[in-house]
C-alpha positions, -999 to 999 in steps of 0.1 A, spaced: -224 -90 652 -214 -109 683 -199 -142 692 -222 -172 685 -243 -153 659 -257 -171 630 -259 -151 597 -283 -163 570 -289 -149 536 -325 -141 531 -343 -165 508 -353 -137 483 -316 -127 481 -303 -162 473 -306 -157 435 -288 -123 435 -255 -123 416 -232 -118 446 -246 -149 464 -246 -170 433 -209 -162 428 -202 -169 465 -218 -203 462 -198 -211 430 -164 -199 443 -167 -210 480 -139 -236 478 -115 -210 463 -114 -188 495 -100 -193 529 -125 -187 557 -111 -170 588 -107 -193 618 -132 -173 638 -160 -180 613 -175 -211 599 -191 -210 564 -219 -234 555 -222 -227 517 -250 -252 511 -272 -233 535 -258 -199 527 -250 -195 564 -221 -182 584 -215 -191 621 -195 -166 642 -175 -186 667 -159 -155 682 -151 -119 674 -117 -116 658 -87 -100 676 -66 -76 656 -39 -103 649 -66 -125 631 -75 -98 606 -53 -102 575 -64 -70 557 -43 -39 558 -63 -17 582 -53 18 594 -72 20 626 -63 57 631 -81 66 599 -112 48 612 -110 66 645 -106 100 627 -135 93 604 -160 84 632 -148 112 655 -159 138 629 -195 124 629 
């Protein structure tokens, strides 16, 4: 994924449970500022890649580095 990417759900996947739930619950979730969700088209626009301060999930970067350094 890079800045200015457009991510679409494949047409054959639109009726899969996760995407049905996503359409039905779209208004209940906050979309990060670096993304734009278009639920009627099942599309996400990536305006920019996030910087660490924009990621609200608790992430332990050191564990990620350790995991990938073993591969």
